[in-house]
C-alpha positions, 0 to 999 in steps of 0.5 A, a space after each residue: 500499499 502506498 504511504 499517506 501524507 497530509 500537508 497543511 500550509 499557512 502564510 504567503 504565496 512563497 510558502 504555498 509554492 514551497 509546499 508544492 515543491 515538498 508535495 511533489 517530492 513526496 509523491 514522487 517517491 510514492 507517497 499519496 495525499 490522504 483523503 478526508 477522514 483517512 489517517 496520514 502516516 506523514 503530515 508536513 506543516 509549512 508555518 508562518 511567523 509574521 504575527 504571534 497569531 500566525 504562530 498560534 495557528 501553526 501550533 494549533 494545526 500541529 496539535 490537531 493533526 497529532 490528535 486526528 492521526 494517531 501515530 503520525 510523524 509530523 515535519 514542520 518547516 517554514 518561517 516559524 520552524 526557522 525562528 523558534 525550532 526549539 518550541 516546535 520540537 517540544 510539541 507532542 508528535 513532532 518528529 522533525 523541524 526544518 530549522 533552515 530552508 536549505 535542510 528541506 530535503 535532509 529532513 525529509 530523507 527518512 521518508 525517501 526524498 532524495 532531493 527536492 525538484 528544481 521546479 514544479 509541474 502543477 499547483 494543487 488546488 489552485 487554478 492559477 499557479 505561483 512561482 517563487 523566483 527569489 527568496 530573502 529580504 534585505 530590508 529592516 522594517 521595524 514591524 517585520 520579523 521576516 528578514 530575521 528568518 529569511 535573510 539571504 538573498 537567493 534568485 532562481 536562475 531565469 532558464 529554471 524559471 522559464 522551463 517551470 512556467 512552460 511546464 505549467 502553461 503546458 499542464 493547462 494554467 492560464 495564470 502564473 503569478 510571479 512571487 517571492 519574499 521580496 520580488 523587487 529584489 530578483 536578481 540583485 545578487 546576479 547583477 551586483 559588480 557587473 555592468 548594467 548590460 549584464 544585469 538580470 533583474 525582474 524586468 529581464 525575467 519578464 521579457 524572457 517569460 512573455 515570449 513563452 507561447 500559449 493562452 496564458 497571462 502573467 501577474 506579479 505579486 507584491 512590489 515596493 514602489 521604489 523597485 518599480 523602475 521606469 525600465 520595469 514600467 516600460 516592460 510591463 506597459 509594452 507587454 499584453 500578456 501581463 496583467 494591468 494590476 500592480 500591488 504596491 505596499 504603502 503601509 502608511 500615508 504619513 511621512 512620519 510614520 513611514 520614517 518610524 517604520 524604516 520604509 524607503 520612500 515618502 508619500 510624494 515619491 509614491 504618488 509620483 509612482 502611481 501617477 506614472 502607472 496610471 499614465 502608462 496603463 489602460 485602467 490599471 488596478 493598483 492594490 496595497 497593504 496598510 497597517 493602521 495603528 503603528 506606534 505613534 500614529 496620530 489622528 493627523 497621521 491616519 487622516 493622511 493615510 486616508 487622503 493618500 489611499 483615495 488619491 492613489 485610487 486603490 482598488 483593494 486594500 489589505 488592512 493590517 491592524 498593527 500587532 507588536 511582533 516580539 523581536 522587532 523594534 516596533 514591539 517596543 516603540 513608545 506610543 503603543 495605541 490602544 486596541 479600541 483606537 486600532 479597531 476604529 481606524 480599521 473600520 474607517 479605512 475599510 469604509 474608504 476601501 469599499 467606496 474605492 473599490 465601487 468607484 473603480 467597478 464603475 469605471 470598468 463598466 462597458 470594458 472587455 476583461 480577460 477573466 480566469 474562471 475560478 468557480 462554476 455552480 454545481 446547482 446551476 452550471 451556467 452560473 460562473 465566477 472568476 478574477 479578472 486580469 485587473 484583480 476584481 471579482 466578476 460574475 457571469 452566466 455562461 454555458 460550457 465553461 469550466 474552472 480554469 478557463 480564460 475567457 473574455 467578458 464584457 462588463 455589463 453591470 457594477 455592484 458594491 462587491 463585484 462586476 457581472 459580465 456577459 461572454 464574448 468571443 475571445 477575438 473581441 477588441 478590448 475597450 481602451 479609454 484612459 482612467 480619469 483622474 478621480 476627484 480625491 480630495 473632496 473631503 480632505 485638504 489639498 494635495 499640496 499638504 501631502 507634499 510638505 
């Protein structure tokens, strides 16, 4: 009989990619994934350690797996395993902890794994495939623990990434998402000390990948505004295969808070980059991360964040209430805010996010959008839903549609939460019109104050 395994993953897209590498290595040596209710002989938990809650979620999952799979051997990997292996080793049922990312194959050797594959050939449970192109982060943001557990920059060779993307496109994936611990750092170690003509940075990798034939699109995960260079914008704007969606991490709209966070940009520069992107792309979707309630954040600081978010016209904002992370400078900074203040600010920013999303959806009315089908109703198969190239949810009615398919829809209705579309032929020409300048400062002070 085949040995059985079960894999649980927490955290970012890079973690999900690492899990798929482990999954394929185990399947290659004869394991199969246990079905619901079946005992697993081996359990792998890929952990996250961004917050204390992430640590707690990982420990809870380990205990649950030990309880539900008596006699199982549990292997723990990921950022929590790198940061605090001793705590994880002390949990009953844990057989091994991967205390360094380079030791994954070594720790899995007793289970028959000799080496990890150089890439993946599928992405279980997903209709889009994540491809991790680099690992490590050199920044020292005062709120973040990740540079302490993944400090070494390691970029994968471009030819290896190209081969992987070719496999995934050949396997039927119509959307590939490039990801990493710090995507904008791709190729830094390749290029350091070399003449510019020999560099291999993210823009060069994209130029190489978009030449891969097939019916597929390329999306980028999170980027820093300072890393969206003129060269990168030129490449992205000139390639129709690249989704017109950029996730630019803002974190705060206050220069005072940005300095306390040790972020590498200021508000004026961030907004200039946003303006450049809007001029170069057709109706781009701009999404972001914002931390509310950072130590010392005043009401004025938070109002500036609201103004900047509205001026940037983000279509989606990932809102993170500040949570002190032990081991980071921010955890011991003066001016820690009360939880009720943080929650109130989160609520206000969420209300603005809903307004901005609805406004963006309205501007997409009448447009042709490329949509990745992700859900087909089992009750009414003609009712489907997916995600557009501009990273907005779309619902539609269409016969003979399958999950994972890439289709073209014309937007006929915009609701507060999603778009509704009608299917059109794949050869239809998209509607092009410029994204209008939003009346972004209608309830705040003048834009000049943001530059002060």
